[in-house]
C-alpha positions as CSV (number, residue, x, y, z in Angstrom):
1,X,1.6,-65.6,9.0
2,X,2.6,-62.1,7.9
3,X,4.3,-61.6,4.6
4,X,7.9,-60.3,5.0
5,X,9.1,-57.8,2.4
6,X,12.4,-56.1,1.8
7,X,10.9,-52.7,1.4
8,X,10.2,-50.5,4.4
9,X,6.8,-49.0,4.8
10,X,6.2,-45.6,3.2
11,X,7.4,-42.7,5.2
12,X,5.0,-39.7,5.5
13,X,6.8,-36.6,4.4
14,X,6.3,-33.1,5.8
15,X,5.0,-30.6,3.3
16,X,7.7,-28.7,1.5
17,X,8.7,-25.5,3.1
18,X,8.6,-22.2,1.1
19,X,12.4,-22.3,0.9
20,X,12.3,-25.9,-0.5
21,X,9.8,-24.9,-3.1
22,X,11.9,-21.9,-4.1
23,X,15.0,-24.1,-4.4
24,X,13.1,-26.6,-6.5
25,X,11.8,-23.8,-8.7
26,X,15.3,-22.4,-9.2
27,X,16.5,-25.8,-10.4
28,X,13.8,-26.0,-13.1
29,X,15.0,-24.7,-16.4
30,X,11.6,-23.8,-17.7
31,X,11.2,-21.2,-14.9
32,X,14.4,-19.5,-16.1
33,X,13.2,-19.4,-19.7
34,X,9.9,-18.0,-18.5
35,X,11.7,-15.3,-16.5
36,X,13.7,-14.4,-19.7
37,X,10.4,-14.1,-21.6
38,X,8.9,-12.1,-18.8
39,X,11.9,-9.8,-18.9
40,X,11.6,-9.3,-22.6
41,X,8.0,-8.4,-22.3
42,X,8.9,-6.2,-19.4
43,X,11.5,-4.5,-21.5
44,X,8.9,-3.6,-24.1
45,X,6.7,-2.3,-21.4
46,X,9.7,-0.4,-19.9
47,X,10.3,1.3,-23.3
48,X,6.6,2.2,-23.6
49,X,6.4,3.3,-20.0
50,X,9.6,5.5,-20.2
51,X,8.6,6.9,-23.6
52,X,5.1,7.9,-22.5
53,X,6.4,9.2,-19.1
54,X,9.0,11.4,-20.9
55,X,6.4,12.7,-23.4
56,X,4.0,13.6,-20.6
57,X,6.7,15.3,-18.6
58,X,7.6,17.3,-21.7
59,X,3.9,18.2,-22.1
60,X,3.9,19.6,-18.6
61,X,2.3,16.8,-16.6
62,X,3.2,16.3,-13.0
63,X,5.6,13.4,-12.6
64,X,3.2,11.2,-10.5
65,X,0.3,11.7,-13.0
66,X,2.7,11.0,-15.9
67,X,3.9,7.8,-14.1
68,X,0.3,6.6,-13.6
69,X,-0.6,7.2,-17.2
70,X,2.5,5.6,-18.5
71,X,1.9,2.6,-16.2
72,X,-1.7,2.2,-17.6
73,X,-0.5,1.8,-21.2
74,X,2.5,-0.4,-20.3
75,X,0.4,-2.7,-18.1
76,X,-2.0,-3.3,-21.0
77,X,0.9,-4.1,-23.3
78,X,2.5,-6.4,-20.7
79,X,-0.7,-8.3,-20.1
80,X,-1.4,-9.0,-23.7
81,X,2.2,-10.3,-24.3
82,X,2.5,-12.2,-21.1
83,X,-0.8,-14.0,-21.7
84,X,0.0,-14.7,-25.4
85,X,3.7,-15.7,-25.0
86,X,5.3,-15.8,-21.5
87,X,2.5,-17.8,-19.7
88,X,0.7,-19.1,-22.8
89,X,0.5,-22.7,-21.4
90,X,-2.2,-21.5,-18.9
91,X,-4.1,-18.9,-21.1
92,X,-6.9,-21.4,-22.0
93,X,-7.3,-22.6,-18.4
94,X,-8.4,-19.3,-17.0
95,X,-10.9,-16.7,-18.3
96,X,-9.0,-13.7,-19.6
97,X,-11.1,-11.2,-17.6
98,X,-10.3,-13.1,-14.4
99,X,-6.7,-13.3,-15.3
100,X,-6.5,-9.6,-16.2
101,X,-8.1,-8.7,-12.8
102,X,-5.3,-10.7,-11.0
103,X,-2.6,-9.2,-13.3
104,X,-4.0,-5.7,-12.7
105,X,-4.0,-6.3,-8.9
106,X,-0.3,-7.4,-9.0
107,X,0.5,-4.5,-11.2
108,X,-1.3,-1.9,-9.0
109,X,0.7,-3.3,-6.0
110,X,3.9,-2.9,-8.0
111,X,2.8,0.6,-9.1
112,X,2.4,1.5,-5.4
113,X,5.9,0.4,-4.7
114,X,7.1,2.1,-7.8
115,X,5.5,5.4,-6.9
116,X,6.9,5.3,-3.4
117,X,10.4,4.6,-4.8
118,X,10.0,7.3,-7.5
119,X,8.9,9.9,-4.9
120,X,11.8,9.0,-2.6
121,X,14.3,9.2,-5.4
122,X,13.0,12.5,-6.8
123,X,12.1,14.3,-3.6
124,X,14.8,13.1,-1.2
125,X,17.6,11.9,-3.3
126,X,17.2,14.5,-6.0
127,X,17.6,12.0,-8.9
128,X,16.3,13.2,-12.3
129,X,12.7,12.2,-12.9
130,X,13.3,10.0,-15.9
131,X,16.3,8.2,-14.3
132,X,14.3,7.8,-11.0
133,X,11.4,6.2,-12.9
134,X,13.8,3.8,-14.7
135,X,15.4,2.8,-11.4
136,X,12.0,2.3,-9.7
137,X,10.7,0.2,-12.5
138,X,13.8,-2.1,-12.5
139,X,13.6,-2.5,-8.7
140,X,9.9,-3.4,-8.8
141,X,10.2,-6.0,-11.6
142,X,11.0,-9.0,-9.4
143,X,7.9,-8.3,-7.3
144,X,5.8,-8.2,-10.4
145,X,7.2,-11.4,-11.8
146,X,6.7,-13.4,-8.6
147,X,3.2,-12.1,-8.2
148,X,2.2,-12.9,-11.7
149,X,4.0,-16.2,-11.8
150,X,2.5,-17.4,-8.6
151,X,-1.0,-15.8,-8.8
152,X,-2.0,-14.2,-12.1
153,X,-0.8,-16.9,-14.5
154,X,-0.8,-19.9,-12.2
155,X,-2.4,-23.2,-13.2
156,X,-5.7,-24.0,-11.6
């Protein structure tokens, strides 16, 4: 005779959709704190980026070359601080070189978007070069955070 229980058999669940994963992530307080830390690191990179960009413009560099040079210094700063502070819980799980390669890939994609926005703002919208760079960097920050959170600094 079969044993009768009060609990129904387990129901197989569909995998969570991207929207459900995003909603769950938005409810997790740790993700918000991580975003704040990423923003603070990004703010330091923003100051470095803007300062170097301004200095290079003053020295006569073309605005695109100045943006690439400023990006290079700022991305190094941001990697070091994000690895050491923002995403420190995974820093020992992944080799730093591998992690930097991913971080650099995300950063180069963000740079491409940044340069497209910068060029649009300067050439077509006639926004000042420093202000245009500041706007472009702010607009690209969410792309950078999501790419780094989900790929560069993800747990294995």
